Backbone bond lengths (Angstrom), bond angles and torsions (degrees), N, CA, C in turn:
res aa  C-N    CA-C-N  psi(-1)  N-CA   C-N-CA  omega(-1)  CA-C   N-CA-C  phi
1 M - - - 1.474 - - 1.521 106.21 -
2 Y 1.334 115.25 -47.91 1.609 120.00 -174.80 1.444 108.30 -64.06
3 N 1.401 120.81 -38.16 1.471 116.58 -179.93 1.476 114.67 -71.92
4 K 1.400 116.97 -32.85 1.395 114.55 176.29 1.479 113.39 -68.98
5 Y 1.269 118.03 -30.67 1.577 120.26 176.32 1.603 102.96 -65.17
6 N 1.251 122.11 -52.54 1.375 121.93 -178.82 1.621 112.99 -53.58
7 Y 1.219 110.71 -47.09 1.521 110.94 176.57 1.448 113.19 -64.90
8 S 1.257 127.26 -36.40 1.361 128.66 176.40 1.569 109.45 -60.31
9 V 1.298 117.94 -52.40 1.415 125.26 177.12 1.497 113.45 -56.16
10 L 1.325 119.46 -41.23 1.380 124.28 176.24 1.505 111.99 -70.32
11 G 1.289 116.84 -39.87 1.463 118.26 175.75 1.557 113.63 -66.33
12 F 1.378 114.28 -35.51 1.466 116.76 178.26 1.663 107.39 -64.97
13 F 1.332 116.55 -47.33 1.443 114.55 179.13 1.464 118.12 -61.95
14 C 1.357 115.43 -33.69 1.513 122.44 177.14 1.521 106.58 -68.71
15 L 1.217 117.23 -35.14 1.489 118.56 -178.85 1.645 110.36 -73.71
16 I 1.293 115.93 -32.47 1.508 121.96 170.86 1.357 110.74 -60.92
17 L 1.348 116.33 -44.58 1.547 120.15 -175.42 1.562 110.91 -81.76
18 L 1.273 122.02 -27.76 1.468 122.13 179.68 1.415 117.53 -85.61
19 L 1.359 121.85 -28.32 1.434 121.11 -179.08 1.470 116.77 -62.53
20 P 1.391 119.75 -40.37 1.494 115.02 176.61 1.466 113.69 -64.66
21 F 1.336 119.47 -32.03 1.541 122.46 179.67 1.445 104.87 -68.76
22 I 1.322 123.34 -43.63 1.478 121.15 -179.26 1.392 110.11 -66.00
23 G 1.302 122.17 -33.15 1.466 121.66 175.19 1.495 112.23 -69.38
24 I 1.290 119.47 -36.30 1.561 118.88 178.67 1.383 111.24 -73.94
25 F 1.349 119.97 -43.06 1.455 122.43 -179.28 1.516 113.65 -67.96
26 S 1.323 117.87 -27.06 1.431 120.15 177.84 1.493 111.74 -69.35
27 K 1.236 120.49 -28.49 1.528 123.88 175.68 1.435 118.75 -81.23
28 I 1.305 119.72 -10.57 1.448 126.31 -171.70 1.598 102.13 -85.98
29 T 1.298 117.17 133.92 1.437 122.90 171.70 1.563 105.98 -92.45
30 Y 1.300 114.35 126.48 1.480 123.43 -176.63 1.638 108.37 -87.90
31 D 1.283 116.44 86.18 1.373 117.24 175.41 1.550 110.52 -101.93
32 L 1.313 119.59 118.60 1.421 123.85 -173.05 1.567 111.49 -59.93
33 E 1.305 115.39 -35.66 1.346 118.64 -178.96 1.566 113.50 -65.08
34 S 1.278 114.24 -42.75 1.592 120.44 -177.49 1.558 104.85 -72.78
35 I 1.339 120.06 -30.29 1.510 115.17 175.08 1.498 113.98 -75.59
36 I 1.252 115.54 -29.34 1.503 112.97 178.57 1.576 105.95 -76.72
37 E 1.348 116.73 -35.25 1.507 115.67 176.52 1.477 115.06 -62.32
38 F 1.379 113.42 -33.81 1.524 117.22 177.55 1.482 110.18 -71.63
39 L 1.289 119.58 -41.10 1.469 119.96 -178.28 1.570 115.95 -73.49
40 T 1.432 119.83 -18.25 1.279 121.58 -176.38 1.571 108.07 -103.19
41 N 1.308 116.28 -6.16 1.476 119.44 173.78 1.507 115.57 -55.34
42 S 1.284 118.84 131.03 1.513 119.85 176.18 1.511 114.45 -67.01
43 Y 1.398 118.49 -29.48 1.312 119.69 179.95 1.554 112.75 -69.77
44 T 1.324 110.49 -38.65 1.530 114.88 175.48 1.524 110.80 -64.93
45 H 1.329 115.04 -36.64 1.523 113.35 174.46 1.469 115.04 -62.89
46 R 1.358 116.58 -38.45 1.473 121.78 -178.35 1.549 107.92 -64.28
47 I 1.381 113.84 -45.14 1.589 114.55 176.33 1.339 113.15 -62.29
48 I 1.369 125.74 -38.17 1.398 123.33 179.34 1.441 114.06 -69.60
49 Y 1.334 117.46 -38.44 1.470 121.43 -179.80 1.546 111.48 -68.65
50 F 1.382 114.93 -37.94 1.442 119.25 -179.96 1.521 107.38 -67.48
51 S 1.389 117.42 -42.95 1.402 119.35 -179.00 1.492 114.12 -61.52
52 L 1.281 118.01 -39.10 1.499 124.44 175.73 1.447 110.56 -67.95
53 Y 1.288 117.67 -43.12 1.577 122.47 178.87 1.595 106.52 -63.34
54 Q 1.205 117.33 -43.83 1.466 118.83 -177.79 1.536 111.53 -64.58
55 A 1.310 115.21 -43.02 1.494 124.53 -178.15 1.609 104.94 -63.40
56 F 1.321 116.55 -47.52 1.463 119.44 -176.23 1.578 109.31 -64.11
57 L 1.367 113.64 -43.68 1.516 115.92 -176.41 1.486 107.64 -68.00
58 S 1.372 121.69 -42.29 1.440 118.30 176.61 1.399 119.80 -56.79
59 A 1.496 111.66 -43.40 1.457 115.01 178.11 1.501 110.70 -64.92
60 F 1.342 116.88 -38.30 1.497 120.39 -176.29 1.523 110.27 -64.69
61 I 1.390 114.68 -46.09 1.504 117.77 -179.80 1.640 107.34 -63.63
62 S 1.257 114.48 -40.12 1.447 113.23 -178.62 1.501 114.71 -60.35
63 C 1.354 110.47 -38.83 1.595 113.73 -179.80 1.448 110.49 -70.79
64 L 1.376 114.17 -31.98 1.499 114.62 -178.15 1.514 109.95 -71.08
65 L 1.326 116.40 -28.05 1.483 119.08 176.74 1.541 112.76 -80.14
66 A 1.262 111.24 -33.14 1.485 115.42 -175.24 1.497 114.57 -74.72
67 I 1.347 116.23 -39.76 1.522 118.11 -174.80 1.531 115.04 -60.79
68 P 1.371 119.57 -46.95 1.485 113.15 172.25 1.522 117.35 -62.30
69 F 1.343 115.88 -29.46 1.453 117.55 -175.14 1.563 106.25 -71.73
70 T 1.390 115.98 -43.44 1.418 117.84 -176.65 1.609 113.01 -69.83
71 L 1.275 116.80 -32.35 1.419 124.35 168.89 1.516 113.76 -60.67
72 A 1.321 117.95 -41.75 1.452 123.28 179.59 1.509 106.99 -70.04
73 L 1.301 117.47 -45.54 1.477 121.52 170.96 1.475 115.21 -47.11
74 N 1.345 110.06 -48.49 1.633 117.79 -172.72 1.501 102.40 -69.41
75 R 1.298 118.92 -42.30 1.426 118.49 -174.67 1.526 115.95 -61.47
76 H 1.382 114.74 -34.36 1.399 120.19 -177.61 1.551 110.46 -118.95
77 K 1.347 114.28 53.08 1.469 112.30 -173.73 1.511 113.99 -88.05
78 N 1.320 118.98 8.66 1.451 123.38 173.04 1.632 112.61 -93.69
79 L 1.320 115.53 -12.15 1.463 121.03 175.64 1.585 110.92 -70.93
80 K 1.281 115.26 144.86 1.437 125.12 -175.85 1.541 109.30 -63.53
81 I 1.369 113.15 -46.49 1.506 113.53 -178.30 1.596 111.09 -59.64
82 V 1.352 114.96 -38.57 1.450 120.59 -175.56 1.572 107.02 -64.36
83 K 1.284 114.21 -43.75 1.521 120.75 177.78 1.505 111.63 -56.51
84 I 1.440 115.14 -37.79 1.442 121.94 -179.51 1.455 110.41 -67.64
85 I 1.316 116.61 -46.38 1.499 128.92 -174.62 1.614 101.48 -63.14
86 I 1.203 118.30 -49.99 1.519 119.38 -177.61 1.426 113.63 -64.67
87 S 1.369 118.38 -39.13 1.347 123.16 176.88 1.514 116.32 -66.35
88 L 1.403 109.35 -35.92 1.545 113.42 173.66 1.477 112.08 -70.71
89 C 1.312 121.09 -22.91 1.514 123.26 -177.82 1.586 103.85 -82.73
90 G 1.225 120.31 -11.95 1.492 120.02 174.96 1.509 107.65 87.94
91 F 1.343 124.50 16.27 1.513 121.55 178.98 1.506 113.90 -99.12
92 S 1.287 119.67 14.41 1.494 122.20 -179.07 1.565 109.78 -94.80
């Protein structure tokens, strides 16, 4: 009984998420020529490269900031403030 309830709730949320996409994609006309033009456009390439570059740079900077912080937390893990920070992060 419990598993059937979980599946029905999961199915309901999937339906809520999928219906707008089905509506959007049903209105699009799939012309192969326009798709090829979009994929070969240099402006599209620049946007994709910039997005990937920005995502890589953001992840790299986040890791650079996080590593010293985690090392400091690990070094002083017996302090009360460190225990509070770790418990707020959900790692306790």
